N, C-alpha and C positions, 0 to 999 in steps of 0.2 A: 504494500500500500504506500503510495507516494504522498507525502505531506509537504506543503509549502509553508515556509516561514513568512509571516505577514505582520505588518504593523497593525496593532489593535489599540486605538486611542494613543496614549503616550508610551505604550509598551510594545513588545514584540512577542508573538506567540504562534502556536499552531492551531489550526481548526481541525478537530477530529470529525471525520465523517460519521454519519449515523451508524453505518455498519461497524465501525471501530468501537463506538460507544456501546453498541449492543453486544459485541464480542467480549468486551471487558465488563459488561453488566453495569455500566455507569449511566448516570443521569446528571443534569445540570446541577452544579453545586457540590458534587462528590469530589473527593480528594484522591489523587493517584500518586504513587511513588515512581520516580525515574531511577532505576537501579542499574549501575554499570554492569555490563555483561562480560567483561574481561577481554573482549575483542575490540574495544574502542567504541562500542555502541551502548545504547541504553535500552532497557526493557521497562515498559510501562506496566504497572501493576496496581490494582485497586488498593486503597488505603486499608491497612490491617494493623490494628493496635498491638496485637501480639508480635507481629513481625517487627514493628517499630521498637518495642521493648527489647526484643532479642538483638536487634542491630545495635541498640544503645549499649547493651551488655558486651557485645563483641567489640565495639569501639573502645570501651573501657579496658577490656582485657588486652587488646592490641596495643593500647597506649602504655599499659603497665609492663608488658613484655616485649616492647619494640626491639630492644637490643637482642634478646634471645631469638626473636623471629627473624631478624636480619642475619644472624649467624646460621640459623637453620636453612635460610634461603640460598646460602652459598653452595 
């Protein structure tokens, strides 16, 4: 699905076609996450409070053990 970046008022955004909204189960006013997919792209996913809490925990762990993770990545 090809999306075009457009000027929307004083902002820049993407217009999601009706089919994309239906596929994601979204309606006007819903929140989505843009999650890096590891290949330089993004994955849009509906807002999930449990996922947000998990990601916050992962961020804290990664900050705490950043030196260890760097060594393991070698």
